[in-house]
N, C-alpha and C positions, 0 to 999 in steps of 0.2 A: 541241474539238481536244485539249485538255490531257487528257482521259480517254483518248483514241486514243494520245496520246504516251506516257502512263504505261503502259498496256497493251502497247505495242510495247517500251518500255524494259524492262518486267518480262520479256518474251519474250527480249531479247537478253541480259538478266542471268542468266536460267536456262540459255540456250544456253552462254554463256562458263563458268558453273559446271560444268555436265556436261562439256564439253570439256576444263576444267582438271582434273577428276577423273580422266578417262579417260587424259589426257596423263601423269598422275603415277602411275606403277606402283611397287610396293615390290618390288625385287630383293634378296633376301637372300642374296647371294653373301658366302662367309665372306672375311674379309681374308686369311687364311693358307690358301689353296687348294692348296697342295702336300702331297704324300705322302711322306714320308721315314720311314726307321727310325732310331732313335737307338741308339747303342752307348755303354756306360759301362764303363771299366776297373775292375775290382774285384779283391780278393785283395792278395797281397803287393806286386803292380806295379800301383799305381793311376795313375802317370804314366809313359808310355813315352819314355824319353830318346833312344832310336834314332829315326831318320827311319822313317816309316810312309808307303808308298805302297799305295794300293788300286786295283785296276783290275777290269774285267769284260770280258766279250766281248759284242757287241751280237748281236742275231738274224741280221744281215747277215754276221756272222763276223768283223768289225773290233773291234780292241781300243778300250777306252774307260777313260782314267784318271780316276777319281773323286776321289781325294786324291792329290796329288802331294807328297812328302817332307815331310809335316807333322812337326814335332818338339815335344817335350814334350805329346805327346798324352795328355788324360785322359778324352776322349769324342769322338765324332765322328757325323756324320749321312750317311746314304747313301740315295739314292733306290731304289725298286723298280721293275721292270720291268712294264709294263702287261699283256702277254699271255703271258709264260712262267710255267708252274707251278713253275719252281725257277730261282733267280737263282745265279750262280756268281761268287764274288768271289775275287780274289787278292790276299793281304796279303803285301807284301814288306817286311822291315825290312832294315837295313844287312847284316845277317848271315843270316837265314832267310826262308823262303817257305812259305806256308800258303795252302790253298785251303779256301773255306768255301762250302757249299751249303744254300741257304735254300730249303726248300719252302714252297708257299703257294697259297692260292686266290685268285681275282681275282674281284671283283664290281663292275661298273659302279655309279656313284654320280652320279645326275643330279639337279641342283636346279632349274634353269631353263636356258632357251635362252641367256641372257645369261651365265650362268656357265660353260657347256660342260660336257663329260663328264669325269669323272675315275674313277680305279679305287681302291677301298678293297681291302685284303688281310687274309687270316687267315693267320698263320703256322703251318704245320702240322708243322714239324719242321726241325732244323738238324744238319748234318754237317760235320766239318772234320778237317784233317790237324793232327798235333800236333808241329810243329817248334818254333815260337815260341809258339803258343797251347796252354794247358794245358787250357781248357774254354770252352765257350759256353753260357749258360743263357737261355732265353726267359723274359723277365719279363711282358711284354705282348704278347699274340699278335694283338690287332686293331691294324691301322695305318690310321689315319684322318688327318683334318687336325690333329688334336691334337698339336703339335709339343712339348708338355710331357711327353709319356709317353717313358720308357726301355723300348724293347723288348727289347734284350739285354744282359746282363751278360757281359762278355768278360774272361777270366783269362789273362794272359800267363804263361809261365814265367819264373823267374828266372834270368839268364844275365848274363855280363860284357859289356856294351855296348862 
């Protein structure tokens, strides 16, 4: 009876080991799974003392405020749309308003069912009005999960605030 007991115990132990290995799956979802663009002020105006509000128009036509009256801005982070080939952003300071058009390609990025679907982007161009903005330079065109990347250098004109 002891041999039979050992044989049964061995089967139970093997079944538990297999069940444990199957139950434990490795999901490699990144901790930071958001996709944003980073803007850094450069040139003579590295901190904007004026208030800065940035908004956009959604696909359904409604407005969405992305940054509301931020003061002493030296950098900021903005989301990108998933499906549009061009994002239109409205930069409003206390004094002036500019429009920025960011052209891009969108590519689905899938890691696992547990992580969900995200979109990575490649910036293909940028246009802008020149009221408060002097220029915008694309520094890093690939937009992924890497939050440490600066994607745009933005140069504001010097003017009395």
